[in-house]
N, C-alpha and C positions, 0 to 999 in steps of 0.2 A: 369519423369520431370528433366530435367538437371539440375544440379547444378552448380553455378559459379566457376569459376577458382579462387585459393584463392590467388594468386599474385594479379591478377585485383581487387579481394575486399579488399584486404590488401591496394592497391596503391589507391582506392576508400575511404577508410577510413581516410588515410593520407591527402588526398586533402580536406576531410570534416572538420577534425580537424583542419587544416589551416585557412579555410573558418571562423569557429568558433572562432578562435581566439587563441586556444590554443599555447602556445608557441612551437618553433619547437622541443628545446631538450625534452618536454613532448610528444610530438605526435610521434616522431621517439621511444622515449624511451630508456632505459639504456641496452646495449647487457648483461651487468652483474646482471641487476636487479633479486631481487627474487619473484617478481609478474609478471604473464603472464597473458597481455590481449590476449582472443580468440575469435574466433566466432563460435556458435554453428552450424552456416549454413555450414561450411566446417569443422571444428575441428580442423580449422591450427590457428597458432601464429599469432596475429596482430602487439604485441610491449611488451616488457618488461620494467617493470618500477620498482622504488626501493621503498619499504617499507619504512614509517616513524617507528622513534624509539618510546618509550614511551617517552623519553626525548623531543622529538621534538613536540610530542602530547601535552605535558606540555607546551611548549613555545608558541602553535599556541592558546592554551586555554587562555594565558595569555595575550596575544596580541586582542584577543576577548573580555576580560574582560573590557581592556583599551578601546577597540572601543565601549563597552555597555555602560561604564561611559559618555560617550561623547554624545552618541545615544540617551540615556535616556531622555537627556532634552530636545532633539529636537521636536518640534510639532508634534503631531499625522499626521496631513495633509501634513504635510512636510517630515514627514518618508513616507508616500505614494506615494511622487513624485519619490523616489527611487524605489518602487516596480514597478510602472506605466513605468519606464525606463525598466527594465526588462522584464515587458509583451511587451512591443514594440519591444524589440531585439528577444525574443520569436517568435514572430509574422514574424519579417525580417528573422529569421533562421529556421522556423518551419521545412519544407522539410528537411535540412540537419539534424538537431535534430533528426527528426523522422525517418530517415534512417538509423543514429548512432544507435538508440533503436534497430530496425531491426537487424542491424549486429551484435551486442554484445550481444542483449537479445535474439533474434530469432524471434521476433514477426511479423507478416506481416505487410505489408506497412502502410494498414489501421490502425492498432492498434498503429504501432509507430507513426504515424501523430496523433492519436487520443489521447495519452499519452502526447505530446505536447501542443496539445489544453487543456487537463485539466490543465497543469501550466500556460497556459494563463488565463485561466476560474479563476484559484485562485488568480491569480494577479489582475484580474477585481474583485474579491469580495473583496481582501484584502485593494486595494485602497478606496472602498467605506466606507470598515469596519473603515480605518483611519480617518474618520470623526464622528466615531458613537461609540466610546469606552466608553458606557454609565454607569454611576453609578446610583445609587440610592439615593432618598430625603426620609427620614424615620421619621413617625411621633414620636416626643418624648413625653414621660409622664410628662415631667417638663415642667412647664412654662418657656418661655425666652429661650427655648434652640431649636436647630437645629441638627438633626442627618443625615448624608450622607455617602454613600459608594463611593469610590475612587479606581481605577484600575490602578498600577502602572507597569513599565515593570520590568521584573523578573531578567533577567540577561543574562548568555549565556547559550543558547540552542545546546545540544547535539542531533545529528539525527543518527542512524545506519541505513541504509535501506538494503533492499533486491535486489537480481538480477531481480525480475518478473516485477517491476515497477522502473527502473533505475534511472528514472528523475522524476517522479510526487509525489512520495511519500514527496521526498525533497521538491519540491515546496509546498506540504499541508503545511508541518510546517514551511518552510523558510519564504512565502511570507506574514503570519500570525504572524510570530515571529517577523520580520523585521517592519510592522507597530506599533506592541505592543512594541516597543522599545527594543527589545532584537539582541542580535550579534547569528549566528550559526556555529557550529563547525561541519561538515559533514564528519563521516566515510561511505562511500558507501560499498556496496558488493565486496568483491574482485573478482567476475566474471562480472562485469560492472565498471569497472575503467575508461574507456576512456570516457564515457556518463558524468561521473562525472567531469573532466576536464573540458568538454564542458561546464556545467551548472556553473561551477566556473567562467570559461573566462567570460561567458555572465554576470555574477553577479558583476565580476572586472570591467568590461566596464559599467553598470548600476551603480555601485558608482562611477566611475569617472565622470560619465555625470550629477550625482545628487548632487555631492559634499558630498557623504558619506564617512566614514571612509572605509579605504580600507580593514581593519581586520573584517569588520561585517559580511562577508562571507568567510570561509575557509574549505579546504578540507584535510582530513589525510588520506591516504592509508594506509592498513595493513591487518595483518589479527586478530586473536582472540588478541593479546597483545595489538594492538592499541585499539580494541575496549575496552578492559578491561581499559586500561589507560584513558579513556574518561568516561568510566562507573565510576570508582572509584575516578574523581577528584572533589575536593569538591566546585571548583568552577562553576561546571556545574551544575545550578540550577535545569534544566528538562533536562530529557534524555528520548528521544523519540527514541524507539526502535520497528522495525517491523523485523519480523522473525518466526522461528519456536517457539513453546510451549517449548520445549528444551530450547531455548536460554532465553526464557522469566524468566523461572525457575532460570537460574544461573544469569541472570541482575538482577530479581527484589530484592532480600535480601542484594545484595551490596549496590545498591542505596538505600535502605531502612535503612541501617547500617549508612549511613552519612546523614539521613533524608531528602536526595533529593528527588524533585518530578519525577514523574513516568508517561510515556504514553506508553504503551503497544498495538502493533497491530500484535497476535499471530495468531495461525494457525484456520483454518475453515473447517467445514465438512459440507458443507450446503445442503439442501434438499428440493426438490421441491413434494408438496402432489398434485395428480391429483385426482380431485372427479371424481364422475360420469358426473356431468353435464358440464366437461370442454370442451372448444372447441378444438379439438385435432389437427385441423390446426395450430392455434396460440400456442398451447401446446409443438410440434413437433419442430417447430420454436424456441422456447424459450429453451428449453432442448438444443436443439443442438449446439446453439451459446454458452451457458452456460457453456456445459460439455467438449464441444471440442475444443473452441476459446481459444487462447494462448497456445495450446497442455496440456491443463489442469493444467496452471501452474500460475492460480491466487488463492489468498486467498479466494476468493467468487466462484470459481468454483463449478458447480454444481456436488454432486458426489454421493448422493443418491435421488434415485424418490421411492416415496411411492406412489404406484397407488392403485386405486380403483379395488376391483377382476372383477368388470364387464368391465372395460375398459383397463387393462393391456395388455391383450394379443394383442388387435390391436395396443396399443401404442408403445408395444415392436417392433410390425412387422413396424410400420411407421419409428419409431427411427432406426431400426437397416439398413432399406432401405437407409436411408440420411446419416448414417455414411459409407456406402459403396461407396456413389458416393463423399466422402469428397475429395477434391486434397491436396494431401501431398507434401510437397516439399518446395524448396526453399522461403523463406518468402517474398523475393525481387521479385518473379513472380506476375505479376497483378490476375491471377487465383487462386494462393493457398489460402487455409482457413487455413491449420495446417501445422505450422511449425515443428522446431525440439524441443525436449527436450536440456535443458542447458548443458549437460554433461553427463559421463558415469554413475555418481554417479545416476543420476535421473532416468536413464535406467534402472538400478539394482533395483531401488525400486518399478518401475513399473514390471517388471519381478517377482520379489518376491511376490508383491500383488497379481498379478494373479495365480501365484503358491498357494499363501496359501487360496485365493478366491476357487479357485478349491478344494482344500483339505478340505474346508468348505461345499462341495456340490454346489458350485457355477458352472453355465455353461455359458462359454464365448459364447455369440450369436454374437457377430462382432468384427473385429479387434484383438488386442491383440500380434500382432508381428512388429519385428523390419522391416523396408524397407531402401531402398538407401543404406544399407550398403557396397556393393560392390562399388558402386561409389563415398562413401565418409566414410572410415574407420573408421575415428575421429568423425564424427557426428552421432547424435543419432535420427533420424527419427523413430516415430512408429505410428502404426494404433491405433487412439481412440477405446477404448473397450466398450461394452456393456457386463454384466454380470448380470444374473439373480440368486437372491441368496434366499434360501429357509428362513433364518434367518438375522436378523440383529447381525451377528457374530463380533468378535473382530476385522479381518480386516476390516468391513465395520464401524466400530467406531473410525479407525484408518485415520489420513489424508495421504495420498500418493499423493505428487504433481506431477502429472502426469495424462492424461486424461482415467480415469477408471469411468464408470458410474455403479453404481449397482442399479440394480430394485427389489424392495419389494413390495408385494400385501399386502392390508387389505381389511378389512369387514366392520370395524364400524369406524366414524370418529374420537372417542376420542381416538380407538386404533391408529391410523395414528397419532393424534397429542404426543401419548406418544411415537409411536417410532420417530416420529420426533426430540423429544427433549430427548431422549436417547442416547446421543453422550456426549463426554466431551467439546465440542467446543460449540460457541456460536456467529458465527458472522454474517452470512446472510441465508435468508430462504425465500421460497416462496409456494403460494398456487395457481394451477390452477384451478378456479371454475366460474359457474355464480351464484351459490347459495349464497344469500346477507348474510343470517345466518353462513352458514361455513367460508365466508371470513370476516365476522365480528368478527366471535370467533377466527379465527386465529392470527386476529390484536390485542387482548383484552389480559389482563392479564393473563388469564389462557391458552392461545395460543401460539403460537411461543416465546421461550426464547431466542432469538437472538437479537440482536443489529439493526439488518436491517431486516424488514419483506415486503414481496412485495405481490401483487396479481394480477396475470393473466400477470406476467414477471418471468422471472427467476432470481435467486438471484446474478447475475454477473454483474458487472458494476454499476455505481454510479454515481449522479449528485454532484457538487461540492456545492450545495447549501444545501445539508443536511450534519448531522454529520455522521463522517464512523468510525466503530468501532462495537465492540461485547461483549459481557459477556463472563463468565466461564473461560474456557481456552484460550479464545481468547485476554483476559486481562484487558477488561474494559476502555481502551483507546478510546479517540474521536478525530478524526483530521477535517481537511477542515471545513464546513460550520455551520450552526446553531449557536450557542455560544461554539463552540471549541477554540475559542480565548481566552476563561477565562485562559484555560490551562497556558498560553504564558504571565499570568501577574499575579500581587499578588494584593489581595483585603486590603484594609485598611477602616474600619469604624472610622468615625470622629465624635466628638460631639463638638458643639460651644453653649456656653454659651453667649447670648448678652443681658443679663438681669444683674442687680444690686445684686441679689441673688445666693445663692448659696445649691439649692434644692439636696437632694440625691435622687438617684434611689429606686424604690420600697417603699419608705416612710422610709429609715432607718434615724435616726436622732442621730447625734455626736458632742454634745457642751454641 
């Protein structure tokens, strides 16, 4: 498969940024800038941008706090009008923003467009939510008294996002935060700077149309020092961070030290149990997308298959055959199903994991090699790998952010559940079975210990309506639907005495 010419790709990127409203000086970049925007499609440079200093981060947070003080008094449905404008702009520019995601993150076109559709969907959800920020009325034990709960805007929300979902994760946080009355300061991955600038341009235009404060949404660019400035700023009421477990271990104690609120979306090591009764046609389709999609660079990517010994051999045969036919190449080509890894470090992790798997007795049954290196020496395309493992060794228990699928066998369902849960991470999970008892046990309190548990679909991919997040080393955070909005607000319990008496609770007498 032929890869695009990098100069043409860079020119297309610049044209997209202009159409999305990114200022010319940002779109072309700063030749002396210390941040490099590149495309994993070719490995070439797209632009250079200047990183913000910690002092500039502090100034941005101060402006966001001023915007919050104004925004928190705006009625919820009026706040929803701002998010509705953002959603309409995303619809208008879906093709361009989706293409930019593909260019900068390496996703195939349908996944780039799908990520923008997630943004549109969360805006729709948030607009409806703006009229449904419900509290409770609570029965009081005291006559002539009423108790109730109210939810109030929280403050400035800091968002730190990863490269693999360069726009959707910001929108999951931002759309809810905006209707809840908060301001947002976003520190995107330094690997996906241009998509962040594009989103900020659309948010700025939406604010202009809706008459919202201009500093309600802002972006700060940089590396670890910029993220640390956001983490440590006491004016950031909630810090939502998506990334590795290592990053979470560094962030969590610093936010806790200043009594800030924290929402963590960290690593996943997701498994699928394949039972004897599984529909193998459906199972193979679910496995291949979940394991090879996005070149294995989703937090919900399927990394482990735990298959019953009666079906494991046939399953492996079918999955390896499917892997050998996967089109690998430019994500901008319509027939491609597997694009590049994001960079050389990702490739090094892929190669090292396969080497360790072999050392632990694993047999690579499909894939496992780099391809297209002669055509694009600076890009890292790899064959998704299937590895048969004798045991769930250390390398299987670690998350490698690349398309490596480990296959293990089991004989007893309780054994399968124990293997499934015997990893540090707890994000997403699935079982393929037509046995009702197995399905229900998997979903029960004694089953999967993950935040997401699916039956007869893979672990990868989630709908906006449900809360997204996981347990254990995944961090415990929840974003997107259900009642995830409560993370972006503070709760107040109110008691109103409308009587002429002053009875005390619990029968206490003082007088």
